[in-house]
VOLUM-347951 format. One line per 4 residues: for each residue x, y, z of C-alpha. Coordinates in Angstrom, 3 decimals, decimal comma. Example, Ala and Ser with C-alpha at 12.3 -4.5 7.8 and 13.67 -1.06 7.14 Angstrom:
12,300/-4,500/7,800  13,670/-1,060/7,140
This chain:
-195,016/52,167/181,353  -193,631/54,677/178,864  -189,843/55,208/178,717  -189,599/57,525/175,727
-191,098/58,895/172,530  -190,555/59,171/168,784  -189,179/62,430/167,429  -189,967/61,998/163,731
-188,761/65,479/162,779  -185,223/64,687/163,952  -185,498/61,003/163,080  -184,726/59,987/166,649
-186,135/57,880/169,433  -185,821/59,745/172,720  -185,406/57,740/175,945  -186,541/59,875/178,866
-186,288/57,298/181,649  -182,981/55,389/181,827  -184,067/52,215/183,661  -185,510/50,620/180,524
-186,740/46,995/180,793  -183,726/45,873/178,759  -180,780/47,730/177,253  -182,330/49,754/174,397
-179,650/49,946/171,773  -178,489/51,667/168,642  -175,900/50,813/165,995  -172,996/53,011/164,984
-170,591/52,511/162,119  -170,292/50,607/158,869  -168,951/47,255/157,638  -165,466/48,568/158,409
-166,082/49,375/162,081  -169,154/48,525/164,098  -170,377/49,597/167,482  -173,460/48,868/169,585
-174,486/51,342/172,266  -177,333/51,316/174,754  -179,182/54,240/176,291  -176,776/53,971/179,226
-173,644/53,850/177,051  -173,259/50,085/177,469  -172,083/48,027/174,521  -169,035/47,067/172,540
-167,053/47,782/169,380  -165,494/45,607/166,709  -163,535/45,881/163,488  -165,265/44,197/160,520
-166,249/41,081/162,486  -167,925/40,695/165,844  -166,303/37,266/166,067  -162,743/38,002/164,986
-162,473/41,760/165,328  -163,695/42,409/168,871  -162,155/45,578/170,271  -163,963/46,109/173,585
-165,747/43,808/176,016  -169,367/43,367/176,990  -170,888/40,949/179,543  -173,757/39,237/177,735
-176,740/38,283/179,854  -174,882/39,679/182,830  -175,791/41,028/186,237  -175,663/43,946/186,669
-177,155/44,603/183,252  -175,501/46,236/180,308  -171,823/46,449/181,263  -169,229/47,537/180,443
-169,457/50,260/177,843  -168,275/53,714/176,818  -168,289/55,513/180,135  -167,683/59,151/180,945
-167,311/59,727/184,698  -167,618/63,204/186,232  -166,297/64,013/189,691  -166,599/67,102/191,831
-163,034/67,564/193,082  -164,188/69,703/196,011  -166,548/67,239/197,690  -165,629/63,912/196,062
-169,112/63,286/194,665  -169,023/61,480/191,318  -171,501/60,297/188,676  -171,581/59,166/185,067
-172,698/61,246/182,090  -175,085/58,407/181,333  -177,298/57,345/184,252  -175,535/53,979/184,497
-173,190/52,671/185,634  -173,177/54,935/188,722  -177,015/55,142/188,804  -177,694/58,240/190,872
-181,181/58,857/192,257  -183,424/59,511/189,244  -185,266/62,224/191,166  -182,048/64,228/191,196
-180,389/62,973/188,003  -182,024/64,362/184,842  -181,430/62,250/181,753  -182,171/62,013/178,056
-180,856/59,696/175,349  -181,461/60,375/171,663  -180,861/57,368/169,437  -180,553/58,592/165,863
-179,380/57,302/162,519  -175,885/55,975/163,299  -175,341/58,248/166,301  -176,453/58,414/169,921
-176,576/61,496/172,121  -176,751/61,060/175,886  -177,458/64,129/178,020  -177,688/64,544/181,774
-177,999/67,239/184,416  -176,827/66,585/187,955  -175,875/69,082/190,680  -176,025/71,861/188,121
-173,556/70,209/185,739  -174,964/69,451/182,316  -173,173/66,783/180,323  -173,752/65,834/176,708
-171,900/63,083/174,859  -172,393/62,424/171,145  -171,244/58,941/170,166  -170,699/58,152/166,488
-168,436/56,575/163,898  -167,685/59,053/161,103  -168,896/58,016/157,667  -166,418/55,548/156,156
-164,119/55,704/159,191  -162,567/52,935/161,280  -162,668/54,638/164,661  -165,303/56,051/166,978
-165,792/59,501/168,438  -167,222/60,541/171,815  -167,815/64,270/171,542  -168,147/65,630/175,112
-169,602/68,911/176,349  -169,627/69,749/180,065  -171,594/72,887/181,019  -171,716/74,541/184,440
-175,215/75,749/185,246  -174,882/75,518/189,023  -174,586/79,223/189,846  -171,031/78,863/191,188
-167,529/77,923/190,100  -166,883/74,166/189,853  -163,693/72,121/189,929  -164,303/68,865/188,063
-162,470/65,877/186,726  -163,832/64,022/183,708  -162,670/60,485/182,915  -163,390/58,436/179,810
-163,210/54,660/180,135  -163,237/51,501/177,986  -162,386/47,883/178,732  -160,349/46,369/175,914
-160,449/42,747/174,879  -157,123/40,941/175,169  -157,651/39,206/171,814  -159,693/40,138/168,746
-161,229/36,672/168,657  -164,187/36,939/171,014  -164,189/33,300/172,092  -160,449/33,230/172,768
-160,712/36,411/174,820  -163,553/35,113/176,965  -162,699/31,424/177,315  -159,036/30,676/176,704
-157,801/32,613/179,721  -154,614/30,588/180,216  -153,525/32,219/176,943  -155,230/35,619/176,692
-154,390/36,769/180,208  -150,706/36,799/179,324  -150,464/38,484/175,915  -151,618/42,069/176,517
-150,014/45,238/177,839  -150,657/48,979/177,763  -148,543/52,104/177,348  -149,270/55,771/177,911
-148,328/57,984/174,959  -148,846/61,649/175,935  -152,584/61,821/175,259  -153,649/58,228/174,639
-153,486/54,738/176,043  -151,934/52,282/173,621  -152,872/48,640/174,045  -151,057/45,878/172,206
-151,331/42,100/172,338  -148,882/39,518/170,971  -146,478/42,435/170,924  -143,545/40,378/169,703
-145,347/39,709/166,416  -145,031/43,417/165,473  -148,494/43,286/163,880  -150,116/46,756/163,502
-153,570/45,102/163,548  -152,906/44,134/167,155  -152,577/47,697/168,365  -155,520/49,654/169,821
-155,781/53,111/171,269  -158,036/55,197/173,493  -157,236/58,878/173,144  -158,237/62,348/174,292
-158,263/65,383/171,974  -158,940/69,035/172,712  -157,616/69,054/176,271  -154,767/67,659/178,353
-154,627/64,288/180,083  -154,013/64,782/183,794  -154,018/61,124/184,880  -154,482/57,733/183,255
-154,898/54,008/183,837  -154,362/51,007/181,547  -155,111/48,197/184,004  -158,701/47,158/184,621
-158,133/45,747/188,107  -156,383/48,936/189,225  -159,205/51,035/187,798  -162,122/49,040/189,218
-160,540/47,860/192,470  -161,117/44,771/194,576  -164,746/43,753/195,085  -166,012/46,845/193,326
-167,806/47,435/190,088  -168,242/50,094/187,439  -170,749/51,837/189,693  -168,020/52,623/192,259
-164,580/52,105/190,677  -161,687/52,936/192,946  -159,997/54,817/190,132  -162,818/57,360/190,248
-163,562/57,279/193,971  -159,916/57,651/195,064  -158,265/58,837/191,853  -156,176/57,373/189,038
-152,538/56,520/189,738  -151,073/56,245/186,234  -151,111/52,435/186,344  -150,441/50,313/183,247
-150,981/46,608/182,759  -148,599/43,823/181,900  -150,669/40,638/181,498  -154,101/40,570/183,098
-156,811/42,802/181,640  -156,253/45,993/179,702  -158,376/49,100/179,858  -158,215/52,697/178,774
-158,965/55,425/181,330  -158,044/59,037/180,621  -158,774/61,884/183,038  -158,794/65,614/182,436
-159,303/68,320/185,062  -161,437/71,349/184,319  -162,317/74,561/186,126  -165,636/76,057/185,073
-167,138/79,344/186,144  -170,903/79,543/186,145  -172,130/79,537/182,544  -168,862/78,170/181,116
-168,412/74,909/179,266  -165,586/72,553/178,333  -165,486/70,562/175,096  -163,233/67,675/174,106
-163,257/64,338/172,299  -162,461/60,784/173,346  -161,370/58,497/170,492  -161,280/54,727/170,209
-159,963/52,476/167,476  -157,675/49,755/166,263  -154,780/51,807/164,935  -150,988/51,755/165,199
-149,365/54,501/167,207  -148,593/56,847/164,308  -152,172/56,790/163,022  -153,534/57,319/166,524
-151,426/60,468/166,898  -152,721/61,842/163,599  -156,337/61,272/164,589  -155,904/62,939/167,964
-154,268/65,931/166,294  -157,134/66,121/163,776  -159,764/66,280/166,527  -157,898/68,884/168,546
-160,222/71,248/166,699  -163,588/70,149/168,097  -165,335/71,523/165,034  -164,005/68,525/163,080
-166,210/66,209/165,143  -169,239/68,483/164,770  -168,790/68,598/161,003  -168,501/64,821/160,775
-171,643/64,311/162,842  -173,645/66,610/160,570  -172,282/64,816/157,512  -173,316/61,486/159,037
-176,845/62,702/159,704  -177,118/64,115/156,188  -175,955/60,845/154,653  -178,528/58,697/156,411
-181,365/61,197/156,220  -180,866/61,455/152,460  -181,319/57,671/152,183  -184,521/57,816/154,214
-185,912/60,663/152,113  -186,262/58,311/149,136  -189,601/57,174/150,566  -191,674/59,332/152,897
-195,250/58,485/153,821  -197,933/60,484/155,544  -200,889/58,427/156,718  -203,444/58,923/159,508
-201,332/56,586/161,675  -198,311/58,427/163,114  -196,742/55,177/164,271  -196,950/53,760/160,744
-195,254/56,947/159,522  -192,515/56,778/162,159  -191,727/53,155/161,446  -191,690/53,372/157,652
-190,019/56,751/157,411  -187,347/56,166/160,034  -187,015/53,141/162,267  -188,149/50,191/160,159
-186,109/51,692/157,330  -183,001/52,251/159,437  -183,286/48,762/160,931  -183,330/47,415/157,370
-180,022/49,140/156,726  -178,516/47,725/159,929  -179,549/44,127/159,153  -178,307/44,699/155,595
-174,897/45,717/156,945  -174,463/43,339/159,873  -176,750/40,396/159,050  -176,848/38,394/162,320
-173,255/39,108/163,328  -173,326/41,096/166,557  -175,947/42,441/168,963  -176,769/42,123/172,658
-178,235/38,694/171,826  -175,890/37,551/169,078  -172,622/37,494/170,976  -170,531/37,581/167,835
-169,687/33,946/167,154  -171,034/33,971/163,592  -168,131/35,009/161,400  -170,042/35,640/158,212
-173,331/36,215/156,450  -176,100/33,630/156,372  -177,065/33,236/152,709  -180,827/33,377/153,090
-180,655/36,026/155,807  -178,562/38,393/153,738  -180,399/37,941/150,445  -183,680/38,570/152,287
-182,255/41,594/154,104  -181,365/43,236/150,798  -185,065/43,485/149,926  -185,705/45,950/152,740
-183,445/48,679/151,341  -183,931/48,317/147,576  -186,533/51,095/147,399  -184,282/53,383/149,476
-180,796/52,642/148,151  -180,795/50,450/145,036  -177,110/51,173/144,445  -176,210/49,692/147,859
-178,463/46,724/147,184  -176,730/46,094/143,866  -173,310/45,727/145,467  -174,613/43,235/148,005
-176,495/41,263/145,330  -173,271/40,941/143,358  -171,522/39,768/146,513  -174,149/37,127/147,236
-174,197/35,896/143,627  -170,443/35,392/143,964  -171,269/33,148/146,939  -173,580/30,972/144,864
-172,096/27,556/144,105  -172,012/26,448/140,465  -174,546/23,709/141,275  -177,038/26,541/141,889
-177,125/26,464/145,703  -175,921/29,191/148,027  -173,101/28,784/150,526  -174,920/28,397/153,865
-172,453/30,806/155,491  -170,547/33,411/153,492  -167,423/34,450/155,366  -166,736/38,126/155,986
-163,455/37,621/154,112  -165,200/35,757/151,284  -162,800/34,919/148,439  -165,097/34,672/145,413
-164,102/32,002/142,927  -161,856/30,198/145,406  -164,091/29,117/148,282  -164,738/25,701/149,657
-168,271/24,327/149,640  -170,382/22,126/151,939  -168,763/18,732/152,064  -165,252/20,140/151,796
-163,531/19,455/155,134  -162,014/22,944/155,387  -165,322/24,713/154,704  -167,225/22,451/157,076
-164,709/22,960/159,864  -164,405/26,718/159,418  -168,124/27,476/159,097  -169,857/24,601/160,859
-172,221/24,212/157,872  -171,688/20,876/156,103  -174,993/20,840/154,176  -176,963/22,944/151,696
-180,315/24,521/152,536  -183,317/23,941/150,292  -184,342/27,580/150,155  -181,136/29,643/150,141
-180,753/30,351/146,424  -184,510/30,722/145,871  -184,408/34,030/147,744  -182,351/35,438/144,874
-185,414/35,605/142,624  -187,616/38,113/144,491  -184,543/40,092/145,551  -183,124/40,458/142,046
-186,581/41,082/140,593  -187,209/43,850/143,126  -183,833/45,427/142,370  -184,245/45,338/138,581
-187,796/46,647/138,597  -187,000/49,358/141,153  -183,907/50,564/139,313  -184,876/49,746/135,727
-181,415/48,203/135,306  -182,351/45,365/132,955  -178,724/45,172/131,791  -177,907/43,601/135,160
-179,283/40,307/133,859  -176,341/40,145/131,451  -173,648/41,142/133,947  -171,151/38,340/134,485
-170,229/37,174/137,978  -168,180/34,202/139,132  -169,372/31,449/141,439  -168,147/30,727/144,939
-165,781/27,890/144,081  -164,770/28,704/140,498  -163,566/31,918/138,852  -165,563/31,044/135,733
-168,117/33,778/135,168  -171,662/33,596/133,909  -174,450/36,127/133,533  -176,860/36,864/136,337
-179,543/35,298/134,153  -177,544/32,050/134,050  -177,013/32,225/137,820  -180,792/32,266/138,231
-181,193/29,341/135,875  -178,736/27,357/137,967  -180,718/28,162/141,108  -183,792/26,614/139,485
-181,676/23,633/138,417  -180,604/23,061/142,021  -184,218/22,704/143,120  -185,190/20,571/140,115
-182,158/18,315/140,595  -182,971/17,798/144,276  -186,583/16,615/144,369  -188,200/14,530/147,057
-190,372/11,458/146,805  -193,484/13,362/145,694  -191,738/15,575/143,165  -191,412/18,734/145,268
-188,066/20,315/146,269  -186,306/18,159/148,827  -185,907/19,419/152,368  -182,127/18,789/152,458
-180,718/20,235/155,699  -183,635/22,611/156,309  -185,803/25,247/154,702  -186,374/28,715/156,213
-187,288/27,064/159,504  -183,986/25,726/160,792  -185,843/23,803/163,487  -187,807/21,759/160,943
-185,765/18,864/159,569  -187,910/16,876/157,161  -185,027/14,705/156,000  -182,848/14,882/152,902
-185,703/13,594/150,746  -188,455/15,158/152,786  -190,398/17,969/151,124  -191,385/21,467/152,154
-194,573/23,023/150,769  -193,129/26,422/151,662  -190,077/25,797/149,450  -192,287/24,415/146,699
-194,223/27,704/146,715  -190,918/29,554/146,608  -189,982/27,574/143,504  -193,349/28,378/141,910
-192,698/32,064/142,574  -189,116/31,825/141,299  -190,334/30,241/138,063  -192,922/32,987/137,654
-190,329/35,753/138,022  -187,670/34,039/135,924  -190,197/33,404/133,171  -190,838/37,139/133,048
-187,120/37,701/132,539  -186,997/34,948/129,902  -189,834/36,566/127,980  -188,117/39,940/128,212
-184,974/38,365/126,716  -187,072/36,519/124,106  -185,709/33,223/125,427  -188,741/31,244/124,275
-187,271/27,782/124,745  -186,389/28,426/128,366  -189,756/30,067/129,036  -191,413/26,890/127,750
-189,130/24,800/129,958  -190,185/26,831/132,991  -193,839/26,334/132,072  -193,186/22,586/131,913
-191,643/22,539/135,411  -194,501/24,612/136,763  -197,018/22,268/135,163  -195,369/19,272/136,812
-195,500/20,958/140,217  -199,172/21,882/140,028  -200,789/18,461/140,612  -198,226/17,606/143,281
-198,903/20,814/145,196  -202,649/20,459/144,708  -202,465/17,286/146,796  -201,086/19,350/149,678
-204,420/21,112/150,274  -205,989/19,832/153,473  -209,580/21,024/153,893  -208,907/24,651/154,914
-205,114/24,882/154,873  -201,917/23,895/153,153  -199,918/21,226/154,943  -196,350/22,073/155,973
-194,724/19,195/154,095  -193,744/15,538/153,983  -191,149/13,747/156,034  -188,678/11,493/154,258
-190,734/8,458/155,314  -193,912/9,953/153,802  -195,526/11,194/157,025  -197,501/14,397/156,543
-196,670/17,416/158,718  -199,345/20,012/159,378  -202,610/18,133/158,839  -205,732/19,592/160,363
-206,215/16,463/162,493  -202,702/16,497/163,977  -202,775/16,858/167,777  -199,838/19,299/167,614
-198,503/21,650/164,917  -201,643/21,236/162,842  -201,583/24,791/161,470  -198,524/26,513/159,986
-198,359/30,126/158,852  -195,814/30,192/156,025  -197,456/27,791/153,556  -200,685/29,807/153,777
-199,073/33,191/153,072  -196,722/31,868/150,422  -199,528/30,102/148,590  -200,786/33,624/147,894
-197,437/35,355/147,342  -196,476/32,692/144,792  -199,808/33,038/143,020  -200,542/29,308/143,388
-203,550/29,421/145,725  -206,921/29,830/144,068  -208,991/32,746/145,302  -211,071/30,379/147,427
-207,997/28,611/148,837  -206,315/31,926/149,525  -209,202/33,345/151,535  -209,956/30,060/153,290
-206,352/29,428/154,328  -205,823/32,972/155,587  -209,121/32,806/157,479  -207,736/29,699/159,163
-204,615/31,678/160,051  -206,742/34,403/161,603  -208,805/31,916/163,566  -206,026/29,638/164,810
-202,818/31,658/164,874  -203,653/35,324/165,389  -203,003/37,001/168,753  -203,023/40,613/169,980
-199,228/40,657/169,482  -198,943/39,036/166,056  -199,379/35,679/164,356  -197,882/32,502/165,762
-195,612/30,616/163,385  -197,631/27,458/164,036  -199,987/25,997/166,623  -200,399/24,024/168,863
-196,789/23,779/170,059  -194,930/20,503/170,059  -194,787/18,798/173,442  -195,822/15,142/173,246
-196,032/14,356/169,536  -192,837/15,749/168,061  -190,958/13,685/165,482  -187,168/13,462/165,411
-186,800/16,396/163,028  -189,086/18,738/164,992  -186,179/20,392/166,767  -188,334/23,249/168,054
-189,615/20,900/170,764  -186,470/21,857/172,700  -188,054/25,258/173,360  -190,821/26,016/175,808
-194,231/26,165/174,208  -195,256/29,455/172,552  -191,688/30,720/172,146  -189,407/30,863/169,114
-190,246/28,258/166,444  -192,390/26,256/168,879  -195,598/28,265/168,373  -194,019/31,583/169,216
-194,918/34,728/167,307  -191,898/34,506/165,039  -191,673/38,005/163,702  -190,293/37,563/160,187
-193,380/35,789/158,775  -195,551/38,715/159,908  -194,417/40,627/156,829  -195,399/37,783/154,520
-198,843/37,591/156,121  -199,266/41,361/155,720  -198,305/41,063/152,050  -200,602/38,075/151,500
-203,640/39,814/152,964  -202,807/42,929/150,943  -202,671/40,906/147,726  -206,102/39,555/148,640
-207,339/43,143/148,937  -208,160/42,755/152,623  -206,627/45,989/153,816  -208,191/45,990/157,269
-206,711/42,619/158,106  -203,316/43,486/156,601  -203,237/46,643/158,715  -204,398/44,728/161,800
-201,490/42,318/161,401  -199,098/45,221/160,907  -200,415/47,002/163,987  -200,448/43,913/166,223
-196,791/43,170/165,517  -195,605/46,784/165,425  -193,137/47,613/168,242  -194,222/51,277/168,285
-197,689/50,206/169,432  -196,069/48,796/172,572  -194,377/52,084/173,464  -196,829/52,700/176,301
-196,634/49,094/177,486  -192,877/48,767/177,308  -192,549/46,616/180,427  -194,579/43,915/178,717
-192,642/44,069/175,442  -189,212/44,545/177,137  -187,342/45,099/173,843  -186,932/48,474/172,161
-190,252/49,917/170,939  -188,607/51,283/167,796  -187,226/48,097/166,206  -188,519/44,603/165,547
-187,271/41,596/167,477  -186,860/38,002/166,375  -189,943/36,707/168,177  -192,635/37,475/170,727
-194,050/34,969/173,179  -197,387/33,562/172,065  -200,808/33,419/173,649  -200,098/30,327/175,781
-197,082/31,849/177,482  -197,524/33,396/180,951  -195,628/36,353/179,466  -197,516/36,675/176,183
-196,361/39,809/174,371  -192,783/39,737/175,687  -190,297/40,091/172,820  -186,760/38,796/172,389
-183,582/39,053/170,252  -183,437/42,659/169,143  -182,403/44,468/165,965  -180,775/41,807/163,766
-183,758/39,990/162,298  -185,191/39,442/158,840  -188,403/40,921/160,207  -187,138/44,371/159,275
-187,126/43,568/155,560  -190,264/41,405/155,407  -192,397/43,943/157,268  -190,965/46,735/155,136
-191,859/44,839/151,949  -195,292/43,940/153,341  -195,886/47,592/154,202  -194,544/49,164/151,002
-195,621/46,616/148,389  -198,615/45,356/150,330  -200,356/48,075/152,316  -199,142/51,043/150,252
-199,316/48,968/147,072  -196,120/50,341/145,511  -195,140/47,517/143,145  -192,467/48,221/140,524
-192,609/46,203/137,320  -190,294/46,040/134,328  -192,258/48,699/132,457  -192,948/51,065/135,354
-194,791/51,015/138,661  -198,221/49,894/139,852  -199,908/51,627/142,793  -202,616/49,381/144,227
-203,080/49,977/147,988  -204,712/47,693/150,549  -205,282/49,984/153,498  -207,367/50,428/156,602
-210,865/51,509/155,640  -210,470/54,307/158,185  -207,694/55,873/156,126  -209,449/58,420/153,939
-206,323/60,013/152,526  -202,600/59,448/152,463  -199,594/60,958/150,762  -196,390/59,300/149,568
-193,230/60,862/148,238  -191,078/58,350/146,387  -187,980/58,495/144,230  -188,327/56,008/141,382
-185,654/55,539/138,715  -184,426/59,086/139,222  -187,924/60,582/139,074  -189,849/62,168/141,945
-193,323/60,759/142,526  -195,692/62,792/144,695  -198,561/60,403/145,259  -201,923/61,228/146,781
-204,308/58,384/147,552  -207,927/59,423/147,965  -210,288/57,040/149,744  -213,451/59,045/150,552
-215,721/56,010/150,808  -213,499/54,026/153,177  -212,545/51,179/150,842  -209,989/48,553/151,879
-208,724/48,094/148,326  -209,643/48,587/144,713  -208,491/51,463/142,526  -211,083/53,305/140,411
-208,721/55,640/138,570  -205,098/56,743/138,371  -204,031/60,139/137,074  -200,457/61,125/136,280
-199,857/64,854/135,999  -203,638/65,350/135,656  -203,946/62,828/132,827  -205,879/59,634/133,540
-204,138/56,444/132,480  -205,599/53,118/131,395  -205,166/50,403/134,012  -202,849/50,564/137,003
-199,361/50,454/135,426  -197,716/53,861/135,350  -195,250/53,449/132,516  -191,790/54,887/133,033
-191,874/56,581/129,642  -194,667/58,979/130,711  -192,884/60,142/133,860  -191,324/63,587/134,143
-188,627/64,734/136,561  -191,391/65,570/139,086  -194,803/63,929/138,949  -198,141/64,447/140,658
-200,042/61,179/140,893  -203,610/60,800/142,114  -204,923/57,338/143,005  -208,683/57,217/143,554
-210,092/54,264/145,499
C-alpha cells in the first residue's frame, strides 16, 4: 500500500494516509536542542543529550503506538465534539477526517480538515535555537460561525535523565511541580536546588490562555488515554501538580466567522522563567515564526544545493538530492543518540559511527565536516586508538581512556576497537580532497587524554602505529574487542580480514599524504608495512572468496566449506575498496556475493546464519536467523558493495544493489517495509525470514553515509583527488544521459554525462569548457568560477 509521495520541488515527503505501518518520523533541531516528530505529532524533545537532557516523554514500543507527543486538540464548544489537528491521538474516521503531513528539512507541517475546520501546525526548532515552535493556523471553512477551543499539550519528564525518569519512580515522582505564569506553564524539578537548568516551560503566544492544566492525571483522567482525555472531553480546571507527573496543557477559546482564521504559537523549551517570558513576547507577532521557518528552509536547502543530480531514475534523484543527503546530516548531528528505536541511553558519540557519518556530508558541507573531524581527532588517544564512546561533554586533553575505572564506569566501554581510528583515513582524505585544504595536515590538535598537541599528519601516523603495535598471530591487525561487527568477537589476538583491508587502504591514503609532504622515509616505512601484509593477506583467499578472519586459537571463520557463516560480505567489498584484490579476485569474490548473499531487498551481511555451529565469539547467534548481524540485510555494507561494484566498472550491478536496498523503491509496498520509505534503516530481514523485506531501526544508521558515498563516488564517479577531481561513472546501461550540478572548492561544475551506446562504465573523453583534457583528472587550476563539463562514455 502507498501512504505518501515525494515532493522533490519542495524537498518534502508527503504522508497522505495517517495510519502508517510504523511512526514515520522527522528530526527537528540541532546539537543544542533536538526533537523527533512523527506524522501524527508523536515524539519527544531533548536538550543536547537524549540520555541526560530529556524534556518530554515518549512510550517506546508502546501500545497504543506513538504516544505521547506534541498534541493540538480542537473542540467544538457548541456540540462537544473534539479531535486532534493530527489524526492521532483522537483518530477520527478517516473517511471524514482529511489529513496531510509534510516532513521537510528540519520542519514538519501537519494539516487536517474536519467538520469544515482546517488546521495547520508547523513544527520546527529555529536555526541555532534551544526551543521549539508550533505555529498554529485554524481556518473556518464550514459555511457558518464556529465557537472553538484549541488546546496544546505536552507531557514533561520529571527528570532530565531518561532512565531515572522512567525507572527510579520512588525518587522522580516526588521532585516535580508546575506553576501557571499568565501565558505559560512552568515546570521545575528539584526546586530547592535553584538550578535554572531544571526549569521548563510550555507557553502560548499570540492569543490569551483561557484555561490550563499542569497535572497529567488531571488532564488524562482515570482509565482514559490521549484519545479521550477528560481535560478535553469535560474541560480543563486549572489544575497544577505537586509530585506525580507534570504536563503542560494550555487552552485558548476562539470565535470564527465563516472564512476567518486564528493564528498563534505554542512554545516549548528548557528555560528559566525570565527567558520564557521574553520568548513568548517575541512570538506575539506571528510573523516572527514565519520568518524563522523560511530562514530554516533556506539554510538546509542551500546545503542540499551543493550537489544536485538529474538522472532517468526519479527515486535516485529524490534520495541523493534530498532524503539520503538530509539523513546524512541527521546522523552526523545525532550519531546513534535518540530515535524511536534508540531510546536515548547512549550519552555520547560512537567513534567509528561518527567518523563514518562525517563522510556523508563532506561533499555538501565541508566546513561542518571539518569541525567534527577536529572534534573526533581530539578524542583519539595518544596510542593511536579512538575512544570507543566520546561523551557529549567531551573534555579534550583531559579524558579518561579504556582501562581507567572512571571511563569504564561512565561509558561502559572498557576496551579499544580494532577499527575505530582506521576510519579517520578515508574521512580525512575525502575532506582534504573535497576542500583542497592541504594545510589541515599541519593543524595541531590535542589527544583525548593529554593536552599535548600534534599535527593531523602525526595523528594519522599514530593510528597506523596502533594497528601495527597490536598484531595477531598471523601478522594482521588484532581483533581486540571487535571490528565493525560488534557481534563478532575473534579474541584479543584474533584477526579480522576486514580490518586488515582497512589498514591496507589507510596506508595507501597516508602514503599519498607522505609523498605530498615529501616525507620519503615515512613513505618507505609505509611501503614496508604494506609489503609485510601482502603475503599474510594472500593466504586469506579461499577459492572464490576472502575469509572473514582468524579466531585467537587459529580457527578460520568464513571458509567456503563451513556449514554456517561461510560467506561474508565486507571482506569481499573491502578487498576492492582497499585496492588489494586482483582483478580476478575482485570479480570472483563479488560474483560469489551476488550468488550467495543477494536478495530482492539488498545483500545479506553473511550467510547461512548461525544456529548450530556458532563459536563463543559469534554473538549474533542470539538473534533469529536472517535478522541483524545473523544473516540479515545489514544496510550499512550496501554502500560498500555499491562502491566496490562501481570501482569494478560494473554499473548495472552497482545500480541493482542501490535499487534493491533503496527505501524509495518500497514506497508502494510500504506495509512490507514498515519503516519510512524516505530514509534508510539499520537492517532488513533476509530471504529466510517469513517477513523478508521488513526493515527495522530507522534514521540513525551509518547506511546514510555509506550509500551516499557509494552513490556519489561510485555510481556517479565523482572522486576528488589532491590535484582536482576525477569523473568516472559506473551507471545503469539504460541511463543514456544525466546531469550533475556540483560545487567543488568554490567553483560551480555543471556536468553532463553522455552515454548514447548504453555503456556501464568507461570514459572516452572529458571536455572542460569545450576543451578536451588528457586523462580523467580535471585539475583545479583549469577551473573557472562556472564550468561546463562533458563526460563522454
